[in-house]
C-alpha positions as CSV (number, residue, x, y, z in Angstrom):
1,M,-0.3,0.0,0.2
2,T,1.4,3.3,-0.9
3,T,1.3,6.2,1.4
4,Q,-1.3,8.2,-0.4
5,E,-3.4,4.9,-0.1
6,T,-2.7,4.9,3.8
7,Y,-3.5,8.1,4.1
8,E,-7.3,7.7,2.1
9,K,-8.4,4.8,4.2
10,L,-7.2,6.0,7.5
11,T,-8.9,9.2,6.9
12,A,-11.8,8.4,4.7
13,G,-14.3,7.6,7.5
14,I,-13.4,11.0,9.1
15,I,-13.9,13.3,5.6
16,R,-16.9,11.3,5.7
17,Q,-18.7,12.5,8.9
18,L,-17.1,15.9,7.8
19,E,-19.2,15.7,4.7
20,E,-22.4,15.4,6.7
21,G,-21.7,18.3,8.7
22,K,-20.6,16.3,11.6
23,V,-17.4,17.4,13.6
24,P,-16.8,13.9,15.3
25,W,-13.9,15.4,17.8
26,K,-16.1,17.7,19.5
27,K,-17.6,15.0,21.6
28,P,-16.6,13.5,25.1
29,W,-13.1,11.8,24.8
30,Q,-11.5,9.2,26.9
31,E,-8.1,8.0,26.3
32,M,-7.9,5.5,23.8
33,C,-5.5,2.3,25.1
34,N,-4.7,-1.4,23.8
35,L,-6.5,-3.6,25.9
36,N,-3.6,-6.2,26.3
37,S,-0.7,-3.8,26.9
38,G,-2.9,-0.6,28.6
39,R,-0.8,1.9,26.6
40,G,-2.3,4.7,25.1
41,Y,-2.7,5.0,21.2
42,R,-0.9,8.7,19.9
43,G,-1.4,11.2,17.4
44,M,-3.8,10.6,14.4
45,N,-4.7,6.7,15.8
46,K,-6.4,8.8,18.7
47,I,-8.5,10.8,16.4
48,I,-9.1,7.7,14.4
49,L,-10.3,5.6,17.3
50,A,-12.4,7.9,18.9
51,C,-14.0,9.3,15.8
52,A,-14.8,5.1,15.4
53,A,-16.2,5.0,18.6
54,E,-18.4,7.8,18.3
55,A,-19.6,6.7,15.1
56,N,-20.9,3.1,16.3
57,G,-21.7,3.9,19.4
58,F,-19.0,2.2,21.2
59,T,-18.5,3.1,24.9
60,S,-15.4,1.3,25.7
61,P,-12.0,3.4,25.7
62,Y,-10.3,-0.5,24.6
63,W,-9.2,-1.8,21.4
64,T,-7.1,-4.9,20.5
65,T,-6.6,-6.6,17.2
66,F,-8.3,-10.3,16.3
67,K,-5.8,-12.1,17.5
68,G,-5.4,-10.0,20.4
69,A,-9.1,-10.6,21.5
70,Q,-8.1,-14.5,21.4
71,E,-5.3,-14.4,23.6
72,L,-7.3,-12.7,26.6
73,G,-10.4,-15.4,26.1
74,G,-12.6,-13.4,23.9
75,Q,-13.8,-13.6,19.9
76,V,-14.7,-10.7,17.5
77,R,-18.3,-11.1,16.6
78,K,-19.3,-12.0,13.3
79,G,-20.0,-9.7,11.4
80,E,-17.9,-6.6,13.0
81,H,-16.1,-4.4,11.2
82,A,-12.6,-3.7,11.9
83,T,-11.0,0.2,12.4
84,F,-8.1,0.8,10.9
85,I,-4.7,2.5,12.5
86,S,-1.1,3.2,11.5
87,F,2.2,1.9,12.8
88,W,5.1,4.0,11.9
89,K,8.7,3.2,12.6
90,E,11.8,5.1,11.4
91,L,14.5,2.5,10.5
92,P,17.9,2.4,9.3
93,K,18.9,1.8,5.4
94,K,21.4,-0.3,6.1
95,G,23.9,-2.0,8.6
96,N,22.5,-2.5,12.2
97,R,18.8,-3.4,12.0
98,D,17.9,-3.2,15.5
99,E,14.3,-2.1,16.8
100,T,13.9,1.7,16.6
101,P,10.9,3.4,18.4
102,E,7.6,3.6,16.8
103,I,6.8,7.3,16.0
104,D,3.3,8.5,15.8
105,A,2.9,9.6,12.0
106,P,4.7,10.9,9.2
107,T,6.3,14.3,9.5
108,G,7.6,14.4,6.0
109,K,11.2,14.2,7.2
110,K,13.7,11.4,7.3
111,G,17.3,11.2,8.9
112,K,20.0,10.7,6.3
113,D,20.5,7.4,6.7
114,T,16.8,6.0,8.0
115,F,13.5,5.9,6.4
116,L,10.2,6.0,7.7
117,M,8.0,2.4,7.1
118,C,4.2,2.4,7.9
119,Q,2.1,-0.4,8.5
120,T,-1.8,0.0,8.5
121,F,-3.7,-3.0,10.8
122,C,-6.7,-3.4,12.2
123,V,-8.3,-3.3,15.8
124,F,-11.5,-3.7,17.3
125,N,-13.4,-2.4,20.3
126,L,-13.8,-4.2,23.5
127,S,-18.0,-3.5,22.7
128,Q,-17.5,-5.4,19.8
129,I,-15.7,-8.6,21.4
130,D,-17.7,-11.4,23.1
131,G,-16.4,-13.4,25.8
132,I,-14.4,-11.2,28.0
133,T,-15.7,-10.7,31.3
134,P,-14.6,-8.3,33.6
135,E,-12.9,-10.9,35.6
136,M,-10.7,-11.7,32.6
137,M,-9.7,-8.2,32.2
138,P,-6.3,-7.5,32.2
139,K,-4.9,-6.3,35.9
140,H,-3.8,-2.8,34.1
141,V,-7.1,-2.1,32.7
142,K,-8.9,-3.2,36.0
143,E,-6.1,-0.7,37.8
144,A,-6.8,2.1,35.7
145,E,-10.8,1.8,35.9
146,A,-10.2,1.8,40.0
147,A,-8.0,5.0,39.4
148,K,-11.0,7.0,37.4
149,Q,-12.8,7.0,40.6
150,N,-10.2,9.0,42.6
151,R,-9.5,11.5,39.5
152,D,-9.9,15.3,40.3
153,P,-10.3,16.6,36.6
154,V,-10.0,20.2,37.4
155,A,-6.9,19.8,39.7
156,E,-5.5,17.8,37.0
157,A,-6.5,20.3,34.1
158,E,-4.6,23.2,36.4
159,A,-1.6,21.4,36.9
160,I,-1.3,20.8,33.0
161,I,-1.3,24.4,32.5
162,E,0.8,25.3,35.5
163,N,3.4,22.9,34.6
164,M,3.8,23.7,31.0
165,P,7.3,24.8,30.1
166,Q,8.4,27.8,28.8
167,K,4.7,28.7,29.3
168,P,3.4,32.2,27.3
169,V,1.6,35.0,29.0
170,I,-1.5,34.3,30.0
171,K,-3.9,37.3,30.3
172,Y,-7.4,37.2,31.6
173,G,-10.4,39.6,31.0
174,G,-12.5,40.9,28.3
175,I,-14.2,38.4,25.6
176,A,-11.5,37.5,23.1
177,A,-9.9,34.0,23.2
178,C,-6.9,34.1,21.4
179,Y,-3.0,33.8,20.9
180,I,-1.5,36.7,19.4
181,P,2.3,35.5,18.2
182,K,4.0,38.9,17.8
183,I,4.1,39.2,21.7
184,D,3.8,35.5,22.6
185,E,0.8,36.0,24.8
186,V,-2.5,34.0,25.1
187,H,-5.2,36.0,26.0
188,L,-8.6,34.5,27.7
189,P,-12.1,35.2,29.0
190,A,-11.8,35.1,32.7
191,P,-13.4,31.2,33.8
192,E,-16.6,32.9,35.3
193,N,-17.3,34.1,32.1
194,F,-17.7,30.7,30.6
195,S,-20.7,28.2,30.5
196,S,-18.8,25.7,32.4
197,R,-15.3,24.6,33.6
198,E,-15.1,22.4,30.8
199,E,-15.7,24.8,28.4
200,F,-12.8,27.2,29.9
201,Y,-10.4,24.1,29.6
202,A,-11.2,23.6,26.3
203,T,-10.7,26.9,25.0
204,A,-7.2,27.3,27.1
205,F,-5.9,24.1,26.0
206,H,-6.7,25.4,22.4
207,E,-4.8,28.5,22.9
208,L,-1.8,27.3,24.7
209,A,-1.7,24.7,21.6
210,H,-1.5,27.6,19.1
211,S,1.3,28.7,21.5
212,T,3.7,25.6,21.4
213,G,4.2,27.4,17.2
214,H,6.6,29.8,19.0
215,E,10.4,29.8,17.8
216,T,11.3,29.1,21.4
217,R,8.8,26.5,22.0
218,L,8.0,23.9,18.8
219,N,9.0,26.6,16.2
220,R,5.9,26.2,13.5
221,P,7.0,29.3,11.7
222,E,3.8,29.5,9.7
223,I,1.7,30.9,12.5
224,Q,3.4,34.3,12.0
225,T,2.3,33.8,8.3
226,S,-0.6,31.8,7.6
227,H,-3.7,33.7,7.0
228,F,-7.3,32.8,7.1
229,G,-8.6,30.5,4.8
230,S,-5.0,29.0,3.8
231,A,-3.9,25.5,4.0
232,P,-1.4,26.6,6.7
233,Y,-4.2,28.3,8.8
234,S,-6.5,25.3,8.3
235,K,-4.1,22.9,9.5
236,E,-3.1,24.7,12.5
237,E,-6.6,25.1,13.5
238,L,-6.8,21.3,13.2
239,L,-3.6,20.9,15.2
240,A,-5.0,23.2,17.7
241,E,-8.5,21.5,17.8
242,F,-7.1,17.8,18.2
243,S,-4.6,19.1,21.0
244,A,-7.3,20.5,22.8
245,N,-9.2,17.0,23.0
246,F,-5.8,15.1,23.6
247,L,-5.2,17.8,26.5
248,M,-9.0,17.2,27.9
249,A,-8.6,13.5,27.5
250,E,-5.2,13.7,30.0
251,A,-7.2,15.6,32.4
252,G,-10.2,13.5,32.2
253,I,-12.4,16.2,31.4
254,S,-15.6,15.6,29.4
255,H,-16.8,18.8,26.9
256,E,-20.1,17.9,25.0
257,K,-20.4,21.4,24.0
258,Q,-21.4,21.6,20.2
259,L,-20.1,24.0,17.4
260,E,-22.3,26.6,16.1
261,N,-22.3,26.6,12.7
262,S,-20.6,23.4,12.3
263,A,-21.6,22.8,8.9
264,S,-19.2,26.1,8.0
265,Y,-16.9,24.9,9.8
266,C,-16.8,21.1,8.1
267,A,-17.0,23.0,4.5
268,G,-14.1,25.2,5.6
269,W,-11.8,21.9,7.0
270,L,-13.2,20.1,4.0
271,S,-12.0,22.1,1.2
272,A,-8.2,21.7,2.7
273,L,-8.3,18.5,3.6
274,K,-9.7,17.5,-0.2
275,N,-6.7,19.2,-1.6
276,D,-4.3,17.7,1.0
277,R,-5.3,14.1,2.2
278,A,-2.0,14.4,4.3
279,M,-3.3,17.0,6.2
280,L,-5.4,15.2,8.4
281,M,-2.5,12.8,9.7
282,S,0.2,15.7,9.6
283,A,-1.9,17.7,12.2
284,G,-2.9,14.7,14.2
285,A,0.6,14.0,14.4
286,A,1.7,17.3,15.3
287,A,-1.1,17.3,18.1
288,G,0.4,14.1,19.7
289,R,3.9,16.4,19.8
290,V,1.8,19.6,21.2
291,T,0.2,17.7,24.0
292,D,3.5,16.0,25.3
293,Y,5.4,19.4,24.9
294,I,2.4,20.9,27.2
295,C,2.4,18.1,29.4
296,N,6.4,18.1,30.0
297,R,7.1,14.9,29.0
298,G,10.3,14.7,27.2
299,P,11.0,11.6,24.7
300,E,11.8,9.4,27.6
301,K,8.7,9.7,29.3
302,V,7.0,9.6,25.9
303,L,8.0,6.5,25.1
304,E,7.5,5.1,28.7
305,K,3.9,6.5,28.6
306,T,3.0,5.6,24.9
307,K,5.2,2.9,23.3
308,T,2.8,0.2,22.1
309,Q,3.6,-3.4,20.6
310,E,3.7,-3.9,17.3
311,L,0.6,-5.6,16.5
312,V,0.5,-7.8,13.5
313,P,-2.2,-7.4,11.0
314,T,-4.7,-10.3,11.2
315,V,-7.7,-8.9,9.2
316,S,-7.8,-8.7,5.6
317,L,-8.1,-4.7,4.2
318,P,-11.7,-4.2,3.3
319,D,-12.5,-2.4,-0.4
320,K,-11.5,0.4,-0.6
321,K,-19.9,28.9,9.6
322,V,-17.2,30.4,8.4
323,E,-14.1,31.4,10.7
324,P,-13.7,34.6,12.2
325,E,-11.0,36.6,10.6
326,P,-8.0,36.1,13.2
327,S,-7.6,39.9,13.5
328,L,-11.0,40.1,14.4
329,V,-11.3,36.9,16.9
330,L,-14.7,37.6,18.9
331,A,-15.3,41.0,17.3
332,G,-18.6,42.0,18.7
333,R,-19.3,39.0,20.8
334,S,-20.6,39.9,24.3
335,Q,-21.1,36.1,25.8
336,V,-18.2,34.0,25.4
337,A,-20.3,31.2,27.2
338,K,-22.6,31.1,23.9
339,T,-20.3,30.6,21.9
340,T,-17.4,27.9,21.0
341,D,-16.0,29.0,18.0
342,N,-14.2,31.7,19.5
343,Q,-11.3,29.3,20.3
344,M,-11.0,28.5,16.6
345,G,-8.7,31.9,15.9
346,F,-5.2,32.7,16.5
347,S,-4.5,36.5,16.1
348,L,-1.7,37.1,13.8
């Protein structure tokens, strides 16, 4: 399968939902994990799995392969369809062929003596599997579920913001929610002006994601030059959308607020995605790096938290609101609590 075919297969479901006027990643999120290992999925895989769960009504955050289900004493129900995700590795071109760490998605860059290899493989949600009773669940799943009972999502969200390295200046007040690259500042309305704490953190995480593009952080120069409606602008907005959802899941916060004028947002994103099918994958991968940065995870912590076992495919592949101008973010808005699109722009 070529790289372009991989992009097409992995993003087809999400693009289809956008064509229906849905924004599938705006639903409540959970950390998507491998049932056998307990490790979290990364980058675009998290988005693909969360969107598949929403589209099919799956309630479990746990996924595994056909073989993985059998190893736990279960069986995928007849007629169930797999969800396709990717496994990317950077491998040496010659010489030592020792295993190298997986990466979360293509970046378009590779080392002088390495190349990127992608495997597309099939996973099933626990909701699609029979025969695995609560008593048969792996120990790490039982521990994770028990730990959820004692979480304080607000405290965890506050800690994420507080511990962000090289954090930009955050100014509270007014009605504008935006990141201003030229002065490296995030502007947010006061928390009490939002309809809920969940909406406040969704907005704050979105703007902090934009701020990671500053040259002193992850250095995405296009945030200084991209203009409304351009492909770089659309990708940056997708990156911030995905990052905010990743961070909400990190903190254990659900946010059910729906986008106003979602059909217009979908139309704008679709226009860009249809011209560049790799954009969705690239934005998801970048959002994974943004999340790791904001959560202050270096390479060692990332590998420890998220590295999953390589899973071999065991199922054959099947057949094949207009955004506000960045310089006028929230212009004329008097009640932040009534809008979620205010978090979508970043001031230039």
